[in-house]
C-alpha positions as CSV (number, residue, x, y, z in Angstrom):
1,M,0.2,-0.1,0.1
2,P,1.2,3.4,-0.7
3,R,1.7,5.9,2.3
4,I,-0.2,8.8,0.5
5,P,-3.6,8.2,-1.6
6,L,-2.7,8.1,-4.9
7,L,-5.3,10.2,-6.7
8,T,-7.6,9.4,-9.4
9,P,-8.3,11.5,-12.7
10,E,-12.0,12.0,-10.5
11,Q,-10.1,13.6,-7.3
12,M,-8.0,15.8,-9.6
13,N,-8.2,19.3,-9.8
14,A,-7.6,20.9,-13.1
15,D,-4.1,21.6,-12.9
16,Q,-3.9,18.4,-12.0
17,L,-6.1,16.7,-14.5
18,R,-4.3,19.0,-17.0
19,V,-1.2,17.8,-16.4
20,H,-2.2,14.3,-16.1
21,D,-4.1,14.2,-19.8
22,K,-0.8,15.5,-20.8
23,I,1.5,12.6,-19.3
24,I,-0.6,10.0,-20.7
25,S,-1.0,11.7,-24.2
26,G,2.6,11.9,-24.5
27,R,5.9,9.4,-24.8
28,R,4.9,7.4,-21.5
29,G,1.4,6.9,-22.5
30,Q,0.3,6.1,-18.9
31,I,1.1,7.5,-15.7
32,Q,2.8,5.7,-13.4
33,G,5.3,5.3,-10.6
34,P,7.1,8.9,-9.1
35,L,4.3,11.0,-11.4
36,R,1.4,9.3,-9.5
37,A,2.9,11.5,-6.2
38,A,4.0,14.4,-8.0
39,L,0.2,15.1,-9.1
40,Y,-0.2,16.7,-5.5
41,N,1.6,19.3,-7.2
42,A,0.6,20.1,-10.9
43,E,3.5,22.2,-11.7
44,L,6.1,19.8,-9.9
45,A,4.3,16.6,-11.9
46,D,4.2,18.6,-15.2
47,R,8.0,19.9,-15.1
48,W,9.3,16.6,-13.6
49,Q,7.8,14.7,-16.8
50,A,9.1,17.1,-18.9
51,L,12.8,16.7,-17.7
52,G,12.1,12.8,-17.3
53,E,11.0,12.3,-21.1
54,L,14.0,15.0,-22.2
55,L,16.4,12.8,-20.2
56,R,14.9,9.5,-21.0
57,Y,14.0,10.0,-24.7
58,S,16.1,12.9,-26.1
59,T,20.2,13.2,-25.0
60,S,23.0,11.8,-26.7
61,L,23.0,8.7,-24.7
62,T,22.1,5.7,-26.6
63,P,18.7,3.6,-24.9
64,R,21.1,0.8,-23.8
65,Q,23.7,3.3,-22.4
66,S,20.7,5.0,-20.5
67,E,19.0,1.7,-19.3
68,L,22.3,0.6,-17.9
69,A,22.7,3.8,-16.4
70,I,18.8,3.3,-14.9
71,L,19.7,-0.1,-13.4
72,V,22.4,0.5,-11.7
73,T,20.8,3.5,-9.9
74,G,17.8,1.6,-9.4
75,R,19.7,-1.0,-7.7
76,S,21.9,1.3,-5.8
77,C,18.7,2.7,-4.5
78,R,17.3,-0.3,-3.6
79,S,13.7,0.5,-5.6
80,P,12.0,-2.2,-6.4
81,F,9.9,0.1,-8.8
82,E,12.4,1.6,-10.4
83,W,14.2,-1.7,-11.3
84,H,11.1,-3.6,-12.2
85,A,10.1,-0.8,-14.6
86,H,13.8,-0.5,-15.7
87,R,14.3,-4.3,-16.1
88,L,12.1,-4.4,-19.0
89,E,13.2,-1.8,-20.5
90,A,16.9,-3.0,-20.8
91,D,15.5,-6.0,-22.3
92,K,14.0,-4.0,-24.6
93,A,17.4,-2.1,-25.2
94,G,18.9,-5.3,-26.0
95,I,21.1,-5.3,-22.5
96,E,21.8,-9.0,-21.6
97,V,20.1,-11.4,-18.9
98,A,23.5,-11.9,-17.5
99,I,24.2,-8.8,-17.3
100,I,20.8,-7.2,-16.0
101,E,21.4,-10.4,-13.2
102,A,25.0,-9.4,-12.5
103,I,23.2,-5.4,-11.5
104,L,20.8,-7.2,-9.4
105,A,22.7,-9.3,-7.7
106,E,25.6,-6.1,-7.1
107,T,28.7,-7.7,-9.0
108,R,30.5,-6.3,-11.8
109,P,28.8,-7.8,-14.9
110,T,31.3,-9.3,-17.4
111,G,31.4,-9.0,-21.1
112,L,30.7,-5.3,-20.9
113,S,31.8,-3.7,-24.2
114,P,34.5,-0.9,-23.5
115,D,31.4,1.9,-23.5
116,D,29.3,-0.2,-21.3
117,Q,31.9,-0.6,-19.0
118,L,32.8,3.3,-18.5
119,I,28.9,3.8,-18.0
120,Y,28.5,1.3,-16.0
121,Q,31.8,2.3,-13.8
122,F,30.3,6.1,-13.7
123,A,27.0,5.1,-12.6
124,I,28.6,2.5,-10.0
125,E,31.1,5.3,-8.7
126,L,28.4,8.4,-8.5
127,N,26.0,6.7,-6.8
128,Q,28.2,4.9,-4.4
129,Q,30.4,7.7,-3.6
130,R,28.2,10.5,-4.9
131,S,31.2,11.9,-7.3
132,V,33.0,9.8,-10.2
133,S,37.5,9.3,-9.5
134,D,39.6,11.5,-11.4
135,A,40.4,8.3,-13.6
136,T,37.0,7.3,-14.4
137,Y,35.7,10.4,-15.2
138,A,38.9,11.1,-17.5
139,K,38.5,8.0,-19.4
140,A,35.0,8.6,-19.8
141,L,35.0,12.1,-20.8
142,A,38.0,10.9,-23.6
143,A,35.4,8.3,-25.0
144,F,32.3,10.2,-25.1
145,G,33.0,14.0,-24.7
146,A,31.2,16.6,-22.2
147,L,27.7,16.6,-23.5
148,V,27.4,13.0,-22.7
149,L,28.9,13.4,-18.9
150,V,26.4,16.2,-18.6
151,E,23.7,14.0,-19.5
152,L,24.8,10.9,-17.9
153,T,25.2,12.3,-14.6
154,A,21.6,14.3,-15.0
155,L,20.3,10.9,-15.6
156,I,21.6,9.6,-13.2
157,G,20.3,12.0,-10.7
158,Y,16.9,12.4,-12.0
159,Y,16.5,8.7,-11.4
160,T,17.9,8.7,-8.3
161,M,15.1,11.4,-7.3
162,V,12.3,8.8,-9.2
163,A,14.0,6.1,-6.3
164,M,13.9,8.1,-3.0
165,T,10.5,9.5,-4.4
166,L,9.1,6.1,-5.0
167,N,10.5,4.2,-1.8
168,A,9.5,6.9,0.3
169,H,5.9,6.9,-1.0
170,E,6.1,3.4,-1.2
171,I,4.5,3.6,-4.7
172,P,3.3,-0.2,-5.3
173,L,4.1,-2.3,-8.1
174,A,1.4,-3.5,-10.6
175,E,-1.1,-6.2,-9.0
176,G,1.0,-9.7,-9.4
177,V,4.5,-8.2,-9.5
178,Q,6.8,-9.5,-7.1
179,P,9.7,-7.0,-6.2
180,A,13.2,-8.5,-7.0
181,F,13.7,-7.3,-3.4
182,A,13.2,-5.7,-0.4
183,L,12.6,-1.6,0.0
184,P,15.5,-0.5,2.4
185,Q,14.7,-0.1,5.7
186,A,15.0,3.7,7.5
187,T,16.5,3.5,10.5
188,M,17.3,6.5,12.8
189,R,21.2,7.1,13.9
């Protein structure tokens, strides 16, 4: 169960409904995940969906590179919803099952191309260390250029926000879908 009520179109005000309709008539074709929570603030949801659409569909990254970085982020953030949604997208992008399973198991995948290895390493470091080592950054910059690194960093940051929203509000997976792992349990220190 989500921690907040997820609004139905009948419960939305005019601004929320406008954004809802904009999302479902766009490239996504549906509203799911964190946008269901973001709709509480129509302007937030509208800007969120626009940024997400840009980062998901209109960067210099290939779909394979994007989905590889998103899978690493979803797993690093321990977001079952994000993992499930992008596990399906990773299949479509041609990421091999062995690579997906290694990321799920939190082990370094074998058989990555040199470019995929750089995307993976950049995403792992940014998620785990909140920055990227000089060596990894220099290799990625030489391979991809500044534009791709800016887009890759934004993509990882965006999907971190997505994962945190999904986890904090416990946005559920579709009925009948079993999570690949449990939500993290927050503790006070």
